[in-house]
C-alpha positions in Angstrom: -47.0 59.6 1.4 -50.5 57.9 1.3 -51.7 58.2 -2.0 -54.9 57.0 -3.5 -55.1 56.1 -7.4 -58.5 56.5 -8.9 -59.7 55.3 -12.0 -62.8 54.2 -14.1 -61.5 52.2 -17.1 -61.7 48.6 -17.2 -58.0 48.3 -16.3 -57.5 45.7 -19.2 -54.5 45.9 -21.9 -52.7 48.8 -22.3 -54.7 50.6 -19.7 -53.7 47.9 -17.1 -50.3 48.3 -17.8 -50.2 51.7 -17.3 -52.0 51.5 -14.1 -49.7 48.9 -12.9 -46.6 50.7 -14.0 -47.2 53.9 -11.9 -48.7 52.3 -8.8 -45.5 49.7 -8.6 -43.2 53.0 -9.4 -44.8 55.0 -6.7 -44.8 51.9 -4.2 -41.0 51.8 -5.0 -40.2 55.1 -4.4 -41.7 54.5 -0.6 -45.3 55.8 -0.8 -48.4 53.8 0.5 -50.8 53.3 -2.7 -54.2 51.9 -2.6 -56.1 51.7 -5.6 -60.1 52.4 -6.2 -61.2 50.6 -9.5 -64.4 50.5 -11.3 -66.4 47.8 -10.0 -65.6 44.4 -11.1 -61.9 45.8 -12.4 -58.5 45.0 -10.9 -55.7 46.6 -13.0 -53.1 45.0 -10.5 -54.3 41.5 -11.7 -53.5 40.7 -15.5 -56.4 39.4 -17.2 -57.7 38.7 -20.4 -61.7 39.1 -21.0 -62.4 39.0 -17.0 -62.7 41.2 -14.6 -60.4 41.2 -11.5 -62.1 38.3 -9.7 -61.7 36.2 -12.6 -65.7 36.7 -13.7 -66.6 38.4 -16.4 -66.7 42.1 -16.0 -70.7 42.1 -17.0 -71.4 45.8 -15.7 -68.7 47.2 -17.7 -69.9 45.0 -20.4 -73.2 46.4 -20.8 -72.5 49.9 -20.0 -69.8 50.0 -22.8 -72.4 48.7 -25.5 -75.5 51.5 -24.7 -75.8 54.1 -27.4 -73.9 56.9 -27.3 -75.8 59.8 -25.2 -77.4 57.0 -22.8 -73.7 55.7 -22.3 -72.7 59.6 -21.7 -75.6 59.8 -19.0 -74.6 56.5 -16.8 -70.7 58.5 -17.0 -72.5 61.3 -15.5 -74.3 59.5 -12.8 -70.7 57.8 -12.1 -69.9 60.6 -10.0 -72.6 59.8 -7.7 -71.0 56.5 -7.0 -67.6 58.3 -7.0 -68.7 60.6 -4.2 -70.3 57.8 -2.6 -67.0 55.5 -2.4 -64.7 58.1 -1.9 -66.4 59.5 1.2 -66.3 56.3 2.6 -62.8 55.3 2.1 -61.5 58.8 3.2 -63.7 58.2 6.8 -60.9 55.7 7.3 -58.2 58.0 6.4 -58.0 60.9 4.0 -55.3 60.6 1.8 -52.1 63.0 1.1 -52.5 62.8 -2.8 -55.1 61.8 -5.1 -54.1 60.9 -8.5 -56.5 60.1 -10.8 -56.5 58.8 -14.4 -59.0 61.2 -16.0 -62.1 60.3 -17.5 -64.9 62.5 -19.4 -67.4 63.7 -17.5 -65.9 62.7 -14.2 -65.8 65.8 -11.9 -66.9 64.4 -8.6 -63.0 63.7 -7.4 -61.8 67.0 -8.3 -64.7 68.5 -6.2 -64.1 66.5 -3.2 -60.5 66.7 -3.1 -60.4 70.7 -3.6 -63.6 70.9 -0.7 -61.4 68.7 1.5 -58.0 70.3 0.6 -56.3 67.3 -0.7 -54.4 67.8 -3.7 -55.4 65.9 -6.6 -53.6 65.0 -9.8 -55.0 64.1 -13.0 -53.5 61.9 -15.6 -54.8 63.2 -18.8 -55.1 60.2 -21.8 -58.4 61.0 -23.1 -59.8 64.4 -24.0 -63.1 66.0 -25.5 -60.6 67.8 -27.5 -59.8 64.7 -29.5 -61.2 62.4 -32.5 -62.3 59.4 -30.1 -62.8 55.7 -31.1 -66.4 56.3 -29.2 -67.6 59.7 -30.6 -69.3 62.1 -28.0 -72.7 63.1 -28.5 -73.0 65.9 -25.2 -69.4 66.9 -26.7 -70.3 70.9 -25.4 -70.8 69.7 -21.9 -68.2 67.5 -21.7 -66.0 70.5 -22.4 -67.4 72.3 -19.7 -67.0 69.6 -17.1 -63.3 69.0 -18.6 -62.0 72.6 -18.5 -63.5 72.9 -14.9 -61.3 69.9 -13.8 -58.3 71.0 -15.6 -58.3 74.5 -13.7 -59.2 73.3 -10.4 -57.0 70.1 -10.6 -53.2 70.6 -8.3 -51.5 69.2 -11.3 -51.9 67.6 -14.9 -50.0 64.8 -16.5 -50.2 64.8 -20.2 -49.0 62.0 -22.3 -47.8 64.2 -25.1 -47.2 67.9 -25.9 -50.0 67.7 -28.5 -52.6 66.7 -25.8 -51.2 69.7 -23.5 -51.6 72.3 -26.5 -54.5 71.6 -27.1 -55.8 71.9 -23.5 -54.1 75.5 -23.3 -55.9 76.5 -26.5 -59.3 75.3 -25.3 -59.2 76.2 -21.7 -56.5 78.6 -20.9 -55.4 79.1 -17.4 -55.2 75.0 -16.4 -53.2 73.8 -13.7 -49.3 73.3 -13.5 -48.6 70.5 -15.6 -45.8 68.1 -17.2 -45.8 66.0 -20.2 -45.3 62.1 -19.4 -45.3 59.7 -22.3 -45.8 56.0 -21.7 -42.6 54.0 -20.2 -41.7 50.5 -19.7 -41.2 48.1 -16.8 -37.3 47.7 -18.3 -36.4 44.7 -16.1 -39.3 42.7 -17.4 -38.4 44.1 -20.9 -35.1 42.9 -20.8 -33.4 41.0 -23.8 -31.1 39.1 -21.8 -33.9 37.4 -20.0 -34.8 35.4 -23.3 -32.7 32.6 -25.4 -33.3 34.4 -28.6 -32.1 31.7 -30.7 -34.3 29.4 -29.1 -37.3 31.1 -29.5 -36.8 32.0 -33.3 -36.0 28.2 -34.0 -39.1 27.5 -32.1 -41.4 29.8 -34.1 -39.7 29.2 -37.2 -37.8 32.3 -37.7 -34.2 30.7 -37.7 -31.7 32.4 -40.5 -34.7 35.3 -40.9 -34.4 38.9 -40.6 -37.4 39.7 -38.7 -39.6 43.0 -38.6 -42.7 42.9 -35.9 -45.4 44.2 -34.6 -47.3 44.2 -31.5 -50.9 45.7 -31.0 -54.6 45.6 -32.0 -55.4 45.3 -36.0 -57.5 48.4 -36.1 -58.1 50.4 -39.2 -56.4 53.5 -37.5 -53.1 51.2 -36.5 -53.0 50.7 -40.7 -51.7 47.0 -40.2 -54.3 45.9 -43.4 -52.7 48.7 -45.4 -49.2 48.1 -44.6 -49.5 44.3 -45.4 -51.2 45.1 -48.8 -48.7 48.1 -49.6 -45.6 45.3 -48.7 -47.1 42.1 -50.0 -45.9 42.1 -53.7 -42.0 43.9 -52.7 -40.9 40.9 -50.3 -39.5 39.3 -52.6 -37.1 42.4 -53.0 -35.8 41.3 -49.3 -35.6 37.3 -49.5 -34.9 36.8 -46.3 -37.2 39.3 -44.6 -39.9 37.6 -42.2 -43.0 39.6 -40.9 -44.2 38.6 -37.5 -47.6 40.9 -36.1 -48.8 39.8 -32.9 -52.4 41.0 -31.8 -55.9 40.6 -32.9 -58.9 43.1 -34.1 -61.0 43.7 -36.7 -58.9 43.6 -39.4 -56.7 40.8 -38.7 -59.4 38.5 -40.9 -58.6 40.7 -44.0 -54.8 40.5 -43.7 -55.2 36.7 -42.9 -57.0 36.2 -46.3 -54.6 38.2 -48.1 -51.6 36.9 -46.7 -53.3 33.5 -47.8 -54.1 34.9 -51.3 -50.8 35.6 -52.0 -49.0 32.6 -50.5 -47.1 34.2 -48.0 -47.9 32.1 -45.1 -44.0 31.7 -44.6 -43.1 35.0 -44.5 -45.8 36.4 -42.5 -46.8 35.2 -39.5 -49.5 35.9 -37.6 -49.8 34.5 -34.1 -52.8 36.5 -32.7 -53.1 38.0 -29.7 -51.1 36.7 -26.6 -51.0 37.5 -23.1 -48.8 40.6 -21.9 -46.6 38.3 -20.0 -45.5 37.0 -23.0 -45.2 40.1 -25.4 -41.3 40.1 -24.3 -41.0 37.0 -25.9 -42.2 37.8 -29.0 -40.3 41.0 -29.4 -37.2 39.0 -28.4 -37.4 37.4 -31.8 -37.4 40.5 -33.6 -34.4 42.7 -35.4 -36.5 45.9 -35.7 -40.6 46.6 -35.7 -42.7 48.8 -37.3 -45.5 51.1 -36.5 -47.5 51.6 -39.7 -49.7 54.5 -37.9 -50.9 56.0 -34.9 -52.6 59.4 -34.5 -51.8 62.9 -33.2 -51.9 62.9 -29.6 -51.1 59.2 -28.4 -48.4 57.5 -26.6 -48.2 54.0 -28.1 -47.2 51.5 -25.4 -45.7 49.0 -27.5 -43.1 51.6 -28.9 -41.6 51.4 -25.4 -41.8 48.2 -25.0 -39.6 47.7 -28.6 -37.3 50.3 -27.8 -37.0 48.9 -24.0 -35.8 45.5 -25.7 -33.3 47.0 -27.8 -35.5 46.8 -30.9 -36.0 49.9 -32.5 -39.2 51.1 -34.7 -39.8 52.4 -38.0 -42.8 54.7 -37.0 -44.9 57.6 -38.2 -43.8 60.9 -37.3 -46.6 62.2 -35.5 -45.5 64.6 -32.6 -46.2 62.4 -29.3 -44.0 59.5 -31.7 -41.1 61.9 -32.6 -41.3 63.1 -28.8 -39.7 59.8 -28.4 -37.9 59.0 -31.5 -34.6 60.9 -32.6 -34.7 59.8 -36.3 -31.8 57.7 -37.3 -30.6 57.4 -33.3 -33.3 55.9 -31.6 -35.7 54.5 -34.5 -36.7 55.5 -37.7 -39.4 58.1 -38.6 -41.3 58.5 -42.0 -44.0 61.1 -42.8 -47.3 60.1 -41.7 -49.6 58.8 -44.1 -47.4 57.6 -46.2 -47.6 53.9 -46.6 -45.1 53.7 -49.6 -41.9 55.3 -47.4 -42.4 53.3 -44.5 -42.4 50.4 -46.8 -39.5 51.6 -48.3 -37.8 52.2 -45.3 -38.9 48.6 -43.9 -37.4 47.0 -46.8 -34.2 49.2 -47.0 -33.5 48.1 -43.0 -33.5 44.4 -43.7 -30.1 44.6 -45.3 -28.4 47.0 -42.7 -27.7 44.6 -39.7 -25.2 47.2 -38.2 -27.5 49.9 -38.1 -30.5 47.9 -36.7 -28.2 47.2 -34.2 -26.9 50.7 -33.2 -30.2 52.4 -33.3 -31.7 49.2 -31.1 -28.9 49.8 -28.5 -29.7 53.4 -28.5 -33.0 53.0 -27.9 -32.8 50.5 -25.0 -29.8 53.2 -23.6 -32.8 56.3 -23.8 -35.3 54.2 -22.4 -33.5 53.1 -19.2 -32.2 56.6 -18.9 -35.6 58.4 -19.0 -38.6 56.6 -20.0 -39.0 53.9 -17.3 -42.0 53.8 -15.1 -39.8 55.6 -11.9 -39.4 58.5 -14.2 -43.0 59.4 -14.5 -43.4 58.4 -10.8 -40.9 61.0 -9.9 -41.8 63.7 -12.7 -45.6 63.3 -11.3 -44.6 64.0 -7.9 -43.0 67.6 -8.7 -46.6 68.8 -8.8 -47.7 67.8 -5.5 -47.0 70.9 -3.1 -43.9 70.4 -0.5 -46.6 70.3 2.9 -48.3 67.6 1.0 -45.3 65.0 0.3 -43.9 65.2 3.4 
């Protein structure tokens, strides 16, 4: 098939990983895939704070700093941009399938695909129905547009059952759907690629039991609360070292806490690293911790840890519990219970055999069910047989 992948994101960080994963998997299955991105974004190139050309994405940066209602008006106006770009692209050849990473207020692609008789599958990672980092101002309008899109698309890919249940309750008779959590590029996240002992020696972790985390330091991820809760109890696990990779608003507070408690030799905070270096840091870890998440998300790092054979202590939100079987492919604790999280982390520091057993099972699960190829095959089941020919 000739597939057009369309998105309105900046294509960076986790978004970029997800887009590249699906696009590459579809190509490996024999399909031709072109990507239509937000101007200045190119998710097929890994980058830090720049657009795909290597120059700062000034337009995207400017728009995201606008106040709520103005920002949402720009999102609505982007439908005109989408119509113009799609119409121009389709003159050269109409795609067999449009796969779109759904964005709020964006309806032009569904309208055009429906008018032209082209199948369109929407991947739902965001919704007007959930609490978002950036609150919605025109929530009613966003929900009306969203309901129309979900009813008129050919198929829907939800990243969690929670998302799908919310949509069904709010919008009723939506398009056929599948639930497809995040996934991982397993050859890239392969522990056999790394000199584990050498990396641990290089990073001052030799002879330690290492519990790690990789991700943004934001309040909703709970890293600051977790460090605060475990700081006074590290003496109970003298060989335990904590390695928390990432950056964000709460990192300065965590650094101050570590310095004030004299824990610099127990808590390593290397900051943000390029995505190509993430696997090498996971290779240093014996197990990992996810202090908090949310009701609807499918944390990308969960899959990358598991792919590396590193099992995770994680909160029992439904999307996480869809991936982790407690005591088999990871360990769950009651969400919001920081004390229970700390207890599990400290207890596992002394359980080498259990960490290895569960880590091996986690990697086996990812290998069989949660590679990007699995997601690509699943989304293609939503495409009518004639279009897939």
